[in-house]
N, C-alpha and C positions, 0 to 999 in steps of 0.2 A: 161548537165554536167554529170548526172548519167550514161547516155548511153556511153559517152566517157570514163568514169572511168571503166565501165564494160568491154568495148572493150580493154582497156589498161591492165586490170587484166587478161583477157583471153590470150592476147599476151605474158604477162609475164610468165604465166604458160607454154605456148607452147615453150617459149625460153629456159626454163630449164626443159626438159622432165624427166631427171633422178630424180631431186628433186621433181617434181610434182608427178611422179609415186610412189616414196617412201612415200609421205604424203598420197596419195590415198590408198595405200596398208595398211598403218598403221590404218587408220580409217575404212577400210574394215574389218580388223581383229577385231576391236572393235565392229563394227555393227554385225558381224557374231556371236561373243560370246554373245552379248546382245539379239539379236533376237532369235538365236537358243536356248539359255538357257531359255528364257522366254516362248517360245513355248513348250518346254519340261515340264516346271513347270505347265503351264496352262493345258497341256494334261493330266498330272498326276492328277490334281485336278478334271478335267472333268471326268476322269475314276473313281475316288473314288465316286463322286456324282452319276454316272451312276450305279455303283455296288450297292450302297445303295438303289437306286430306284428300281433296277431290283430284288434284293433279296426279298423285300416287306414283309418279315416275321420277327417276333420278336425272334423266336426260330426255330431251325432246328434239327429234330431227325434223327440220323443216327445209323447204327449198331456200336457197340463198336469196331469191327474189322476194321472199315473204316479208322481210322487213321493209322493203320499198313499196310493195303493193298495199299492205295493211299492217298495222302494228300487231304482231302476234300476241303481245302481252295484253293489248286492249280488247282482244277477243274474249279474254277471260275476265278482265276487270270491268269493262263497260259494255260488253255485248256487241261490240263493233262487228258487223258482218264482213266476211271476206272469203275468198277462195283462191288457192294456189296449189299447184300440182307438181309432182315429180314422179319418176318411173317407180312402179310398184316393186321392182327388184331391190330397192333400197332396204326393204324389210329383211330379206334373206341375206343380203350382204352385211347388214348390221349384226346379224346373229353369228357371223363368222369371226367377228372381232373378239379377241380374248377378254373375258370379264362380262360379256353381255349375257344375261340370263334369260330375259324375255324381250320381245319386240312386238308391240301391238300397233298395227296401222290404223289410221283414221282418214276419212275422206270428207272434205268440207264442201258445202254448196250453199251459197247465199241465195235464198229464195226471193221470188217476187213477193208482193204483198199476198200473204195467204188469207183465206177467208176466216181464219181464227184470229188474225192480228191486224192492227192498223199500220204496222211497220214491217219491214223485211225481217225474216228470221234466219238464224244460222242453223243449217241442217248438217248433222255430223253422222257419218256412217262408220260403224264399228264392226269388227270381226269378233263375234261372241266367243269363238274358240281360242282366240289369242288375247282378247282384251282383259286387262287387269285393273283398269282405271274407272271406267263407267259402269261396267257390268255389275260390280258389287252394289252400286247405288240403285241400279234398276231392280236388282233382286229384292230390295226392301219392299217394293210394291208390286212385283210381278213374279209369279211362280213360273219358272221356265225361261226360255229365251225369246227374243223378239222374232216374230214370224214375218213372212213376206207381206209387205205393205202395212206393217204394224210399226207404230212409233211410240217412244216414250218422250214426254214433253217436260220442260222445266216448269217450275212453279209459277212463273209469270206469263206463261203461254195460256191464253184464254180458251182452253179446250179441256173438257173433262173426260174421264175414262169412259169409253164406249162411244164417244162422238167421233165424227169423221172430219178431217181437215183436208184441204186441197193444196197441193204443192206442185206447181207447174202443171196444173189441171189433173194431177194424179190424186186419187182419193186414198188417204191413209187413215187407218183406224188407230185412235189413241188407246193404248192398253196399259199405260203406266204414267204416273206423275211423280217427278223426282222431288225430294225434299229441298227446301231453300238452302242456298249456299251463300247468298249475298254477293255473288259474282255475275259476270255476264253469261255464265252457263245457265242461269235461271231462265234465259230467253231462248235457249237452244232446243232443237228437236233431234232425237237420236233414232237411228234405224240400223238394220243390218246391211251387209254389203249388197245382197240381192236387191233390196229395196232401193239402195243408193244408186245402183247401176241403172235401174229403171228411171229414177229421177234425173240422173245425168243425161240419159237418152232423151228424156222429155225436155230438159233444158237445152240440149243440142238442137232439138227440133225448133226451138224458139230463137235460135241464133246465139245461144250462150255456150261457147265451146270450152271444153275441159281438156281437149287432147293436146298432148305435147308434140306429137307428130301426127300426120294425116292418117296413119294406119295403126296407131297405138291407142287402145282404149284403157289399158291397165295402168291406173295411176293411184297414188295416195297423196294426201296433203301433209300428214305428219306421222311420225313413228315414235311411240312412247317406249323408252328403254328402261328396263330394270337391271341394275348392275348386281352381279353376284357378290355375296358376302366375301370379304377379304380382299376385294379389289378396290383400288383408289379410283374414285369417280372422275377426278380430273384427268388421270392417266387414260381411262377409257374414253373420256370425252375427246381428248387429243387424238387418240387412235381412230376414232370414228371420223373426225374431221379430216384426217390424213387419208383415210381409205375411200371416202365417199366424195365424189366431185359434185360441185354446185349444190352442196348440202351444208346447212349450218346446224351445228350441234349446240343446243341451248341447255345449260344446266338449270333445272327448275329451282335449285337453291338460290342461284343468282337472281332469278326473277322474283322470288319471294323476298330475298334480302332487300331488293330495290323497293318493293312495296312496303316492307317493314320499316325501312328508313323514312319513307314518306309518311307512314302512319305515326311513327315516333315524333316527327316534326309537328304534325297536326295535334297529336295528344299533348305535347308540351305546350303548344299555343293555347289550347283549350284549358288546360290545367292552370296555366299562368293567369288567364282571364278570370277563372273561378276564384283563385286566391286573391287577386286584386279586388274583385267584387265583394268577397267576404270581408276583407280588411276595411274597405270603404263603408260597407253596410254596418259593420260593427262600430266604427267611429261615428257614423251618422246617428245610429241608435243610441250610443252613449251620450252624445250631445243632446239628442232629443229628450232623453230621460232626465238629464240634468236640468234642462229648461222646465220640464214638467214638475220637478221637485220644487223649483222656485214658485211656479204658478200655484201649486197646491199646498204651500206651506201653512196657510191659515186653516185649510181643511183638516190637515193632519194634526195641527195644534189642538183643534177642537176635539178630535178623536182621542188625543192623549189625555185631555182634561176629563173626558167621559170614561176613562179607565183603560183605553187600549195601550198595550205595552209597546215598547220600541220594536221588539222582535215581531209582534203581530203586524205592525205597520209595514215593516220590511217585507214580511211574507206576502202581505196583500199587494204591495207594489210589484213584487216579482210574479205573483199569480196573474195580475193584469197583463204584464208584459208577456208572460208565457201564453196566455190565451190569444193575444194579438199575434204572437209568433206562430203558434200552431195553426190558427185560422189562415194567416198569410201563407204558411208553408203548404197547407192543403190546396189553397187556390193556385199557388205557383206551380205545384206538381201537376195539377189538372191541366192548366194552360200549356205547360211544357209538354205533357204527354200528348195532348191534341196536336200540337205543332209538330213534334218529332215523328209521330206515327202518320199524320196526314201528309207530311212532306218528305217521307222517307226516301222515295224515289228521287226527288229533287236533290236531297242532301247527298245521296249516293252518286248521282251524276256530277254534282258540283265538286265533290272531293275527288272523284275519279279513282276511288279505292274500294276494295271489297267491303260490303256493309251488310251485316246480318244482325237484326235486332235480337236482343237476348230473350230467353224464355219468359213467359208471363210471370212466373213465380219470382224470377230475379228482378223484373221490373217493379213488381208490387213491393218486394222487400226494399228496393232502393227508394221507392216513393215514400213508404212509411218512415224509413230512416231519415230521409231528407226533411219531412215534415217535423219529426221529433227534434232533429238537429236545429231547425229554424226556431223552434220553441226554446231550445237550450241556449242558443246564441242571444235571443231576445232577453232571456232571464239573466244571462251573464252580463249583458250590456246594462241592465237595470240594477245589477247588484251594487255597483258603486253609488248610484243614485239612491238606492234603498238604504244603504249605509248612512249616507249623508242625511237622509230624511229621518232616520231613527234618532239622530243626534240633535234634531231641532228642539230648542227650548220653547214650550208652548207659550209662555208669557211673552218672550221676545217676538215670536212669530205673530202673535195677536197685536202687539203694540206696533210692529212694522206695518201691519195691514190697515191700521187706522189712519 
């Protein structure tokens, strides 16, 4: 009986292709909005978690001029290149402040267009002996430390392990590729301080100076601070600001909080749009199925006279709506997936927030769930119409049709 009902439902859908296509397209639009919006929200949350994990410091010291020369935050969020310098003695002075457990210096260099990329890249020099932020990530794909003229590249840098890239005409060998973070750090290149000194010298030869004074080559761009357990981060932050001149102490939590607030605003907007679309789609589907009931009253009256029960007719109507919903759901998920994955970089740049697409298994689970939910919503929308349909008196329906 069930097989016969399914066969009849499919034939009914084929008999009215225009109506069927309209219902499929409506549910496809619903699924597209739900799946696409959900992937974007999950990607933003993943990006925020990745940024928090990658920063790995409680406080970051930068020159006071950093905020005016380039947005320090945008270097992490959007991959904006920039370079600013302060005396390297800041690292040792920071360690003298009570509550400072670790101080890891970094040196920034904005490259010219490297042969690996069509745009400028951010080069970051680290001290492997002191670093506690980048080195753990490099260690996931590299046994040992970075050697001289060796670099680790972000996942968006178009260079594979074993290849050589040129930065200021200096040949650097790629020995590691870092995992995606969904941040501007995915376009960065990392090297040790010996390599960075050679790159700084090469940049100097091209007229790009990094010197603070004419006879001082020892500089850093940022110092990452780890606060000892039991110390208040705000108190240490204030002490660092008071001790170090022309240096700004930035709490990483405040940076992340700002990003989190922006993310929450975007998430609320997307969620509100999804809810509105769901409500509108449900109302439209409900009206559509009510109209379909009126159109098919004689058809179902004949089926009743041939022995079909009210429950059977209701189930058949819901089966047809579920098939339309499931088909539309699958189509909508596919279209949304193509759009979201193809334009991931554009979405990231447009939002200006960390953006890291979830794992494949998560995306697949979300896609299957969205398709099934589309079918369920279509079935729910047709439930009222099916109930009305099951109450149609065959004689009355046939008389009204004459």
